[in-house]
N, CA, C and O of each residue as an XYZ file, in Angstrom:
324
protein
N     -36.196      7.926      1.679
C     -35.135      6.958      1.476
C     -34.149      7.524      0.453
O     -34.549      7.954     -0.629
N     -32.862      7.523      0.800
C     -31.845      8.045     -0.099
C     -31.492      7.014     -1.166
O     -31.454      5.815     -0.892
N     -31.234      7.491     -2.386
C     -30.816      6.540     -3.419
C     -29.454      5.952     -3.081
O     -28.586      6.631     -2.533
N     -29.287      4.698     -3.413
C     -28.020      4.028     -3.128
C     -27.031      4.391     -4.231
O     -27.308      4.217     -5.418
N     -25.896      4.890     -3.823
C     -24.886      5.336     -4.775
C     -23.664      4.447     -4.636
O     -23.127      4.276     -3.541
N     -23.228      3.880     -5.759
C     -22.004      3.103     -5.759
C     -20.862      4.035     -6.115
O     -21.019      4.928     -6.948
N     -19.728      3.832     -5.495
C     -18.614      4.656     -5.923
C     -18.156      4.179     -7.292
O     -18.354      3.018     -7.651
N     -17.552      5.065     -8.045
C     -17.204      4.748     -9.429
C     -16.201      3.609     -9.525
O     -16.218      2.864    -10.504
N     -15.327      3.454     -8.532
C     -14.331      2.404     -8.586
C     -14.965      1.019     -8.477
O     -14.578      0.113     -9.215
N     -15.933      0.832     -7.571
C     -16.551     -0.486     -7.443
C     -17.419     -0.796     -8.654
O     -17.490     -1.948     -9.083
N     -18.075      0.205     -9.205
C     -18.891     -0.017    -10.400
C     -17.992     -0.394    -11.571
O     -18.320     -1.291    -12.347
N     -16.859      0.292    -11.697
C     -15.916      0.015    -12.769
C     -15.368     -1.401    -12.644
O     -15.231     -2.110    -13.641
N     -15.059     -1.806    -11.438
C     -14.488     -3.129    -11.220
C     -15.480     -4.237    -11.550
O     -15.078     -5.325    -11.962
N     -16.755     -3.974    -11.376
C     -17.760     -4.995    -11.634
C     -18.137     -5.071    -13.104
O     -18.416     -6.163    -13.598
N     -18.155     -3.956    -13.820
C     -18.603     -3.948    -15.200
C     -17.409     -3.889    -16.139
O     -16.859     -2.818    -16.393
N     -17.015     -5.037    -16.648
C     -15.854     -5.111    -17.534
C     -16.267     -5.367    -18.978
O     -15.438     -5.740    -19.808
N     -17.537     -5.170    -19.274
C     -18.079     -5.497    -20.587
C     -17.340     -4.823    -21.726
O     -17.000     -5.476    -22.713
N     -17.085     -3.527    -21.607
C     -16.523     -2.783    -22.724
C     -15.026     -2.517    -22.582
O     -14.469     -1.685    -23.297
N     -14.384     -3.220    -21.664
C     -12.933     -3.107    -21.525
C     -12.256     -3.937    -22.608
O     -12.858     -4.832    -23.202
N     -10.998     -3.616    -22.847
C     -10.175     -4.473    -23.688
C      -9.974     -5.780    -22.930
O      -9.715     -5.771    -21.727
N     -10.092     -6.903    -23.633
C      -9.859     -8.212    -23.029
C      -8.620     -8.823    -23.673
O      -8.402     -8.693    -24.877
N      -7.813     -9.489    -22.853
C      -6.575    -10.103    -23.310
C      -6.676    -11.619    -23.217
O      -7.413    -12.157    -22.390
N      -5.932    -12.294    -24.071
C      -5.804    -13.745    -23.969
C      -4.602    -14.052    -23.079
O      -3.805    -13.168    -22.763
N      -4.488    -15.302    -22.686
C      -3.353    -15.748    -21.880
C      -2.050    -15.518    -22.653
O      -1.059    -15.067    -22.080
N      -2.053    -15.825    -23.936
C      -0.844    -15.666    -24.754
C      -0.412    -14.209    -24.837
O       0.780    -13.911    -24.758
N      -1.355    -13.311    -24.995
C      -1.023    -11.887    -25.068
C      -0.387    -11.394    -23.770
O       0.605    -10.665    -23.796
N      -0.961    -11.795    -22.640
C      -0.407    -11.371    -21.354
C       0.953    -12.014    -21.101
O       1.852    -11.372    -20.557
N       1.109    -13.273    -21.491
C       2.399    -13.948    -21.315
C       3.484    -13.220    -22.099
O       4.600    -13.045    -21.609
N       3.161    -12.803    -23.295
C       4.129    -12.073    -24.117
C       4.458    -10.709    -23.496
O       5.625    -10.319    -23.436
N       3.435     -9.989    -23.037
C       3.648     -8.672    -22.436
C       4.441     -8.755    -21.138
O       5.320     -7.932    -20.885
N       4.124     -9.754    -20.316
C       4.755     -9.889    -19.008
C       6.047    -10.697    -19.058
O       6.760    -10.798    -18.060
N       6.346    -11.270    -20.219
C       7.544    -12.099    -20.407
C       7.572    -13.287    -19.439
O       8.568    -13.567    -18.772
N       6.426    -13.964    -19.402
C       6.284    -15.183    -18.602
C       5.752    -16.278    -19.511
O       5.273    -15.994    -20.609
N       5.829    -17.509    -19.075
C       5.276    -18.618    -19.840
C       3.750    -18.607    -19.805
O       3.140    -18.139    -18.843
N       3.144    -19.131    -20.871
C       1.673    -19.177    -20.937
C       1.065    -19.958    -19.788
O       0.057    -19.537    -19.220
N       1.660    -21.089    -19.436
C       1.117    -21.896    -18.339
C       1.224    -21.156    -17.007
O       0.326    -21.257    -16.172
N       2.295    -20.424    -16.804
C       2.451    -19.629    -15.583
C       1.350    -18.583    -15.487
O       0.731    -18.417    -14.436
N       1.110    -17.878    -16.589
C       0.065    -16.845    -16.604
C      -1.303    -17.483    -16.411
O      -2.138    -16.945    -15.684
N      -1.543    -18.622    -17.051
C      -2.835    -19.311    -16.895
C      -3.071    -19.688    -15.440
O      -4.171    -19.501    -14.919
N      -2.051    -20.216    -14.786
C      -2.189    -20.595    -13.375
C      -2.428    -19.380    -12.487
O      -3.172    -19.464    -11.509
N      -1.808    -18.260    -12.816
C      -2.005    -17.033    -12.031
C      -3.422    -16.490    -12.175
O      -3.967    -15.914    -11.233
N      -4.020    -16.672    -13.351
C      -5.296    -16.027    -13.643
C      -6.521    -16.936    -13.571
O      -7.647    -16.440    -13.530
N      -6.330    -18.240    -13.555
C      -7.471    -19.149    -13.722
C      -8.563    -19.006    -12.661
O      -9.737    -19.229    -12.957
N      -8.202    -18.642    -11.448
C      -9.205    -18.490    -10.381
C      -9.401    -17.034     -9.970
O     -10.030    -16.752     -8.950
N      -8.866    -16.119    -10.760
C      -8.956    -14.691    -10.442
C     -10.375    -14.180    -10.727
O     -10.912    -14.441    -11.804
N     -10.990    -13.457     -9.781
C     -12.324    -12.902    -10.025
C     -12.310    -11.959    -11.233
O     -11.419    -11.120    -11.370
N     -13.299    -12.108    -12.095
C     -13.428    -11.244    -13.256
C     -12.940    -11.859    -14.546
O     -13.246    -11.344    -15.621
N     -12.181    -12.958    -14.474
C     -11.681    -13.619    -15.683
C     -12.805    -14.470    -16.273
O     -13.445    -15.251    -15.569
N     -13.031    -14.305    -17.570
C     -14.062    -15.090    -18.251
C     -13.461    -16.386    -18.757
O     -12.409    -16.381    -19.397
N     -14.130    -17.502    -18.470
C     -13.688    -18.811    -18.934
C     -14.698    -19.308    -19.952
O     -15.882    -19.446    -19.644
N     -14.240    -19.573    -21.145
C     -15.115    -20.015    -22.225
C     -14.723    -21.441    -22.586
O     -13.638    -21.678    -23.117
N     -15.607    -22.387    -22.295
C     -15.331    -23.798    -22.596
C     -15.706    -24.081    -24.024
O     -16.813    -23.755    -24.452
N     -14.809    -24.679    -24.769
C     -15.005    -24.966    -26.180
C     -15.280    -26.454    -26.404
O     -14.906    -27.004    -27.439
N     -15.915    -27.088    -25.464
C     -16.197    -28.513    -25.562
C     -16.213    -29.119    -24.173
O     -16.217    -28.407    -23.169
N     -16.223    -30.422    -24.129
C     -16.317    -31.113    -22.848
C     -14.986    -31.145    -22.102
O     -14.965    -31.255    -20.876
N     -13.880    -31.049    -22.828
C     -12.572    -31.152    -22.187
C     -12.117    -29.809    -21.623
O     -12.334    -28.760    -22.229
N     -11.489    -29.858    -20.464
C     -10.972    -28.638    -19.856
C      -9.828    -28.045    -20.674
O      -9.559    -26.847    -20.588
N      -9.157    -28.878    -21.465
C      -8.036    -28.384    -22.256
C      -8.494    -27.414    -23.345
O      -7.677    -26.710    -23.938
N      -9.780    -27.377    -23.600
C     -10.313    -26.466    -24.607
C     -10.991    -25.260    -23.967
O     -12.001    -24.773    -24.475
N     -10.453    -24.787    -22.878
C     -10.995    -23.615    -22.199
C     -10.199    -22.390    -22.613
O      -8.972    -22.370    -22.520
N     -10.916    -21.362    -23.076
C     -10.295    -20.083    -23.432
C     -10.518    -19.114    -22.281
O     -11.585    -19.099    -21.667
N      -9.526    -18.321    -21.999
C      -9.631    -17.316    -20.947
C      -9.636    -15.940    -21.586
O      -8.836    -15.650    -22.476
N     -10.545    -15.096    -21.122
C     -10.615    -13.709    -21.565
C     -10.434    -12.843    -20.328
O     -11.248    -12.880    -19.405
N      -9.356    -12.061    -20.319
C      -8.965    -11.311    -19.122
C      -9.192     -9.820    -19.357
O      -8.502     -9.213    -20.176
N     -10.152     -9.222    -18.647
C     -10.371     -7.782    -18.776
C      -9.126     -6.999    -18.356
O      -8.348     -7.454    -17.517
N      -8.950     -5.832    -18.941
C      -7.777     -5.011    -18.655
C      -7.638     -4.690    -17.170
O      -6.529     -4.697    -16.637
N      -8.762     -4.408    -16.494
C      -8.683     -4.062    -15.063
C      -8.177     -5.239    -14.232
O      -7.454     -5.043    -13.254
N      -8.550     -6.456    -14.614
C      -8.080     -7.645    -13.899
C      -6.588     -7.843    -14.172
O      -5.819     -8.138    -13.258
N      -6.188     -7.680    -15.429
C      -4.770     -7.818    -15.778
C      -3.926     -6.808    -15.014
O      -2.848     -7.143    -14.522
N      -4.411     -5.572    -14.913
C      -3.671     -4.543    -14.165
C      -3.571     -4.903    -12.684
O      -2.515     -4.745    -12.071
N      -4.673     -5.387    -12.114
C      -4.692     -5.749    -10.694
C      -3.688     -6.861    -10.408
O      -2.928     -6.777     -9.443
N      -3.681     -7.902    -11.240
C      -2.776     -9.035    -11.037
C      -1.334     -8.595    -11.262
O      -0.446     -8.942    -10.483
N      -1.103     -7.835    -12.319
C       0.254     -7.364    -12.619
C       0.801     -6.526    -11.466
O       1.948     -6.707    -11.056
N      -0.001     -5.627    -10.950
C       0.420     -4.779     -9.832
C       0.725     -5.617     -8.594
O       1.729     -5.392     -7.917
N      -0.141     -6.580     -8.301
C       0.055     -7.442     -7.134
C       1.332     -8.272     -7.272
O       2.065     -8.444     -6.298
N       1.603     -8.782     -8.464
C       2.755     -9.660     -8.657
C       4.070     -8.916     -8.746
O       5.050     -9.294     -8.104
N       4.094     -7.871     -9.529
C       5.363     -7.226     -9.831
C       5.726     -6.108     -8.848
O       6.829     -5.566     -8.919
N       4.822     -5.756     -7.940
C       5.130     -4.765     -6.915
C       5.077     -5.366     -5.525
O       5.012     -4.641     -4.532
N       5.102     -6.688     -5.450
C       4.948     -7.370     -4.157
C       6.111     -7.118     -3.219
O       5.915     -7.091     -2.004
N       7.315     -6.932     -3.739
C       8.477     -6.787     -2.893
C       8.716     -5.362     -2.415
O       9.652     -5.115     -1.656
N       7.897     -4.440     -2.842
C       8.133     -3.023     -2.478
C       7.407     -2.621     -1.236
O       7.506     -1.471     -0.807
């Protein structure tokens, strides 16, 4: 039986533990978009960490790995090309 080998790209995409993580505010500032716009773009994106700070949804913090931010940015800002 041959060992199962994952390609480096799929392994990288799955393991975001040691990547730089961004907040919604940081990405909004970098992308020059409103925080709510960025939150709506990222809230259901695979790989985004959602940290609830209580019972209310308004206290949810988002932590966005760099690879996810790059994927979304590329999809959004290169869509017309």
